[in-house]
N, C-alpha and C positions, 0 to 999 in steps of 0.2 A: 166481393171484389177479388181480385188477382192479387196475391202476394208475390213482391219481388223477390227473385233469389239474386244472389249475388256471386260473382266468379273472381273477386278480388282475394288475392293472396298477400294476407299483410306483411309475409316475411320473404317475399320475391324481392330480389335486388333492386327492380325499376321502382315498385312501390316505397321501399326504403329510401331511393335516391330522391323521389317526388317528395317524401315528408321531410327529408332535410332541407331541400330547397325551400319547402313552405314555411317551415319553422324558422329559416334564415330571414325570410319576409316578415314574419311575424314578431321577430325579435327588434327589426326597424320600426314596425308600429307600435310596439311598446315603449320603445324609446321616445316617439313622438307623442305617446299619449302620457308618458312620465313628463314631458315638457309642458304639455297643456295644464297637466293637474297640480304642477309646481307653481303655477301662477306667475307673478312678478319676482318670484325667487325666494329664499330665506329670509333675507333683509326686511322685505315688505311685508311678508307674512308675519314675521316676528313683530315688525311695529304694528300692523292691524291688529294682531291678537292682544297686543300690549295696551291697546286704546279699548279693551274689551268688546270687541268685534267679531263677528262669526264670519269665516270665509264664505265666498260663493256656494261652494259644495257643500260646507256645512250646513248653510241655511236651507238648502234642496233637502238634505237628508231629513232635517228636522220637519221640514214641511211634509214630505210624504208621510202614507201610512207606514208603520213599522214593519219591516222585513218585506214591504214590496219592491218591485223590480223598478229599475229607471233606465228606460232606453235613451241614451245619451245621443244627438244628434250632431253632425258635423264636428266632431270632437277635435279633429286637427286641422280645421281652417286656418289658413295664413300660412300652412306648412310651405317652405321653399320660397316664402317672400320675405319683404324687409320688416314683416309684422310679426308679433309673438304667435307661437302655435297656440290653436285655441281662440286666438283673436279677442281675448279679455272678455269672453263672454260664455255661460253656460246655457245650453239649451237642451231640452228632451222632454219626455212623455213619462209622467209618472202617476200614481193613483194618491188622491187626497179625499179623506173622508169617503172612500170608495167611488170616487169619481174620477176617471182619466182627465187629466190637464195638461196642457202644454206649458211646460214652465221656461221663463227666461231669467236668469241671474246674472247682473252684471259683476265682474270680478274686480273689485276696487285695487288689488294689488298690483293689477296691469295698469300702468299708466294712469291711475285713479279712476279706471273705469271708463275712461275716455272711448269714445267712439271711431273706430277707423274703418276703412272700406271692406275689410272682411268681418268685422263684427257687425257691420250694418248688413251685409249680405246674408251672414247667418241668422240675424234676426228676423231679416225679413221672410227667410225661407221658414222659419218657425211660425212666423204669421200665416203664410201660404198652407201650412200644413195645419194649423188650427181650424182654419176656414174650411179647406177641403175636407175636414172629417169633423168639424163641429166640436172641436175640443175647447173647453174652457180655458183662456189665457190667463196665468198668472205671472205678473212681472215682479222679481225682486231688484229693486232699483237702488243703485247706487253708483253715479256716474259724474264725472267731471265735465260731461258733456261733449262736443266735438273735439276730436284730434287736430289741433288747428293747423299744423303743418300739411295734413291732407284734406282741408276742408273743401277745395275744389272738386274731389271725388265723391264726398258724403252730402254736401249741403244740399244740392237739389234733389238727388234720388232719395236723401233721408227722409222727406216730407211724407213718402209712401208709407213709413212705419205709423204715423199719427192717421193718416187716410185708412190703413189696414185696420189699426184699432176702432175706427168708429164705425167701419164695415163690419166687424164681427159684432159690435154692439148691434146693429141696424138687424142682422141676422139672427138676434136673440141668443148669440154664444157669449156667455159673460165673460167680462174682463175684469180683473183686480190688480192693483199696483200697491206695493208695499215699499215705501221708502226708508231706507235704511241709514242714509246719508244725505249727501247733497244730490239734487236733480235740479240743474241749473239750464238755462236758456232754453234750447230745444227740449233738451230732457224733460223741463217742467211739463211739457204737453203730456207726458206718459201717464202721470196722476191725473193730470187735466181731462184727459180723454178716456180714461177708463171707468167703467161701472160704478166702483167702489174703490175707494182710496185709504190707505192704512200709514199712519205716520207715527213716529216715535218722540216721545219728548224728551228735549233736549238733544235729539241726535238728528232727525231729519230737517232739511233745508230746501224748500222749494221756492224759486223766483227765477223770472226771466231775465233778470242782471242782478248781480250782488251788488254789496254796498260800495265799492270802488266805483263800478261802472255807473251805479245811480249818481254817485256824486259828480263823475266827469259828464254825465248827460243832462244831469238838471241842477246840481249845485246842491242836492238835498243830501243831508247828512244823516243816515240810519244805522242801525246793526241789523245784524242776520235774523235775530228773533222776531224784532217788529216787522222786518221786510218779508220773512219766509219761514219763521219758525213752526214747529207742529203745533204749539200751544195756539199760536195765531190763526193758522189754518184751521184747527178745530173749533175755536170760538168766535173768531172774527170772518173771515173769507168764506168758510163752509166748505173749503177744498178738501179738507180731511174728514172723512165719514168716521173714523174711530181714531182714539188717540192711545196708542199702546205706551207702556212703561219702559220696557225695554225690548230686544230683541225676541227672546222666546215669547214674550207677551203678544209680539207683532204675529208672529208665526202661529200664535194660537188664535187670535182673533181673525187671521186669514184662512184657517182650517173651519173656523165656524161659518163664515162667509161661505166657504164652498159647499158646505153640508146644507145650507139653506138655498142653494141652486135649484133644487129638487129636480136633478137631470135623470133622464130614463133612456136607455138606449133605444132607439128606433129600428136599429139592422136587428136581422134575426141572431137569435143565441145560437151557440154551439150545438151541434146534433146530439153530443154526448157530454157530460160533466166530467166524465173521466177518461179522457181519450187514451189510445195505448201506445206506448212509446214506440219508434222503430223497431224492429226485429233485428237489425244490424247496427253495429257499433259506430256512432258518429266519429269517434277518434280516427277511423281509417279514411275519413274525408281528407286528411291530411295528405293521403298519398295516391288519391285518385288521378287528380289533375296532374299532368305531365309537367316537368320542370321546362319543358320545351312545349310552348304551346302550339307548333305547328304538329304536335302528335295529339290526336284525337283521343277523347273518352267515351264511355257511354254515360249518357247523364242518367239513367236508369240507377245505375249505381248511387248517385247523389240522391236522388229522390228515395230510394231504399234506406237512407239514413235520415230523411227530412219528414217524411209523411208517415201518418198516423198506422201503427201496425205494419208499415212498409207495404201497405196495398195501394195499388193503382190500377186503374181501369183505363187501359190505352185506347185512343182514338184513331182508326185508319193505321194500325201499326205497319201494314203491308205497302202503304202509299207515302210516297215523300218521306222516306225513312231518314233522312239527314235532320229531320224536326220531329222531336218526340212531344205529342199531345196525348191529353187524357186526364182522367178526374181522380182527386183524391182529397184526402183531409189533413189538415195541420192544426193541432190543438183542438180538433172537434169542428174547426171551421171547413165546410167545403170548398175547394178551390179547383180551377183548371188550370193546367201547366202546360207551357210550351216551353221547350228546351231543345237547343240545338245539338245535334248528334255527331256530326262531321264538319262543322264549321261552315261550309259554304251553302247557301240557299238557292235551290234551285226552282223552277217554276212549279212543279208539284208541290213542293214545301209551302211556297206563298199561299197556293189555292187552298191547302189544308188549313194552313193558319186562318186564313178569312174565314173559311167555314167554321172551324173550331171556334173562333172569337164571336161570330153568329150564335152559336148554340150557347156559349156562357152569357149573353147578353139576354137570350130567350128566357135562360134559367136564373136570372140575376145571380151568378156565380161569379165572385172575385177570381181576376186571371194572375197567376205567377209565371213570371218570364225569367228564364234562367240561361242567361247569354254566354256563348262561346261560339261566337261567328265572326267570319273574315270578309262577310258581305254575300251580295248576289253574285252568282256565277257570270263571268265575262266571256266573249270570244263570239265569233260570227254564228256558230251554230244555236247558241243560246240566244242572241239577239233575234234571230230570225224565228225562234219559236215563241218570242215574246215575254223575256225576262223582264222588259221595264214595265210593261203593263200588269204581268202578275205581281211583280214587286210592288207597283202602285196599288194594286188590288189589296194586298196586305198591310200596308201603311194606311190605306183609307180606313180598313177595320180597325186599326189599332188606333187611329188618330179620332175616330168617332164613337168607339166604344165607352160606354157610361159606367160599366161595373168598375170596381176599384183595381187597379193594377200595381203590383208589386214587382220590383226587378231586381234580379241579383247577377251581377257579373262574375262569372265563376273564373273565366279565362280571358279570351279575347272577344273585342266589340269594336269591330272595324266597319267602316264605310257606310252605305246604307243599312248594312245589318244591324248597326246600331237602332237605326230609326224602326226598321220593320220589328225589333224586338224591345221596342218601348225604352227607349233610352231617355235622357233627361229632358230632351226637347219636346217628348211626348206625354212629358207630367204625369209620370208615374206618381201615385200617392207616396210611394218611398222608393228608393233605390239605394242599394249597397253593393258595395264590392269586396271581393276577395284580395288579399294582399299581394296575391301574385298576379291579379289581372292588369289587362292593358285596354287602352281605348284611344284611336286616332282614326285619321282619314284611312290609313293603311300601315303596315307594318314598316319600320324603319328600313330595312333593306329594299324593300319594294318602292318605297317613295324616293330613295335615294338613286335607285335605277332608273326609276321615271325621270327624273331630273337629268340624269346623266344622258339617257337617251334623247330627251329634248336638246339639250347642249351640243350633242354631237351632230345631230342633225341641221342645227343651226349654223354650226361651224362648216358643214360640209355644203350648207346652201350657199354660204359666202366663199367657198372655195379656199377655206382656211384649213390648215393641219390642225388636228384635234392633239391638245396637251394631255395625254394619258396620266403622266404623273400629277399633274395639278387634279384633274378627273378623280384619281383615287382619293386623294387629300379631301377633297370637297364630299366626295361619297362617306368616308368615315366621319367627318364631322357633322353630315346631316343624319346620319344612323346613330350616332351618339346624341344628338338634339332629341330624335323623335324618340328614342328609348328611355331618354330622361321624361320629356314631356307626356309621354303615355301612360306611365307608372301611375300604381292606384294612389300612392301618397301624394305625388304632385296633383293628381286630379281632385281629389278629395280635400285638399288644401285649397283648392279654387272652386270648392262648393258644387262639383259636377256630380256629386253624390251626397246621400245623406250619413255617409261612414263607411269605413273600412272595417270590417267585421273577421273573427277567427271563424273559418269554416265551421268548426264544431258548435258555433253558436247559431247558425242559419237558423234551425229551427225553432229555436226560442225568439231570434229578432222577428222571424216571420210571423209568429204566433202571438207577438205583442202588437205588430203592425196590425194585423188581421183583427185583433180586439179594437184597437183604435178605430180603424174605418167603420167600424161597425156602431160608432157614434152617429153615424150620418146613416140614412138610408141607402140600400144597396139595390140599385134597380138598373137594369139593362136598358137598351134601346133597340128599336128596329127601324131605326132611322140612319142611314150611312150615304157617303155621298156616291156618285155614279161609279158604279163597277165597270171598268172595261174588261170585257169577258173576251 
């Protein structure tokens, strides 16, 4: 392989300015993550601990193999909304008894673990990841049920969580639920639809309706234990497969269940058990991307700090050079890379991408998309050359490719370039974002300018004078709105990615994702839609 050289001067003023700007964005990310990890706040955390109960993240930590990594997903879900950052649920991928599992843990310090629209979306995304990558699903349940004021947004789509659980089971992907407290109403179906269920004596309560509602509905007077206690479900209803004495015992039983899954990865193992780290310092990733996203950067500088040994065999280097394509490894796993070099995608880049995606599918090689694009080129010359059909060619290839896709937005992801570079709508197995990144139909200034031109033409058509002062105010307002709504934290808060990550962690995150996707077969296709040539 070819070893990538670096032309970065880490002491250059531009590099230091870029680094400072990105560190500022990282500080914002850290603040948001701190809010998520704080749960419902000190008062509710203290009350929960005072009852002898573990927090959601403490349960996850106890469940995972000691010193093993945990790839948390959608950690800032709900950011910028009326709901708590983190959405009151923790999701992620970790190793239990040597088996990679998707873990979902309700945080009872946040509104009693009640399900709100963002915790529902976050839980559903976790289920999608489990199914696509054939990861066993472990639910750590303690929830008051639906967040009633927002029931209109969660009741109907919420049923998909139960559907997804049964589909995992039908696909022979194991599911386990561990009930640490209440699991009422719809929440009762989580243990009810899991392959195996663990409850805790004198702690777990699972019922469709609690004693007050039963009394109102039927006139029957009953108590929590008779109606839905752990002892009753373990000895009478049969809903509990295991009866734990306390929370650590419940975790022990869960680990024992996972060990008996007898899971083996069908995907190919890494080509080396001791991959070489990059030759260049990942710390320098902070200064590579310009604080001004209009200023391009060489994605090879990023690859040199992500790929094993900084080795990269570039494909078609002299053709369509605004898109870098080629082969490398990440933590021993072979990957094909598509990385934007100058933002704009032309016809040559689109054709090159489609060709490369076909090659990756022919060799069963996962694809990594590194986004930094303003979209496909516009203008009379480019339309006449066929930019639409060539862009469609690339999107066709991305849409129908069956090897795993991993996407990272390094800077800009605008327009149809987001689609061609495997944005969220094209279902990459995982999608992560750097804190400086943005994504929208177009940049704020461009969008405001387009609206201004349309308004100006409308006024001219009606023979009216155009109000320049009002136009300037509208443009400023639109620019601020788009800048806000296209930011990484805003979009991650609405689950348009699987998390905002520190650029220095990119190689580690990709390695964990590649390990996860190899729990499912890695197989390419030779069947694509009709290519308009």
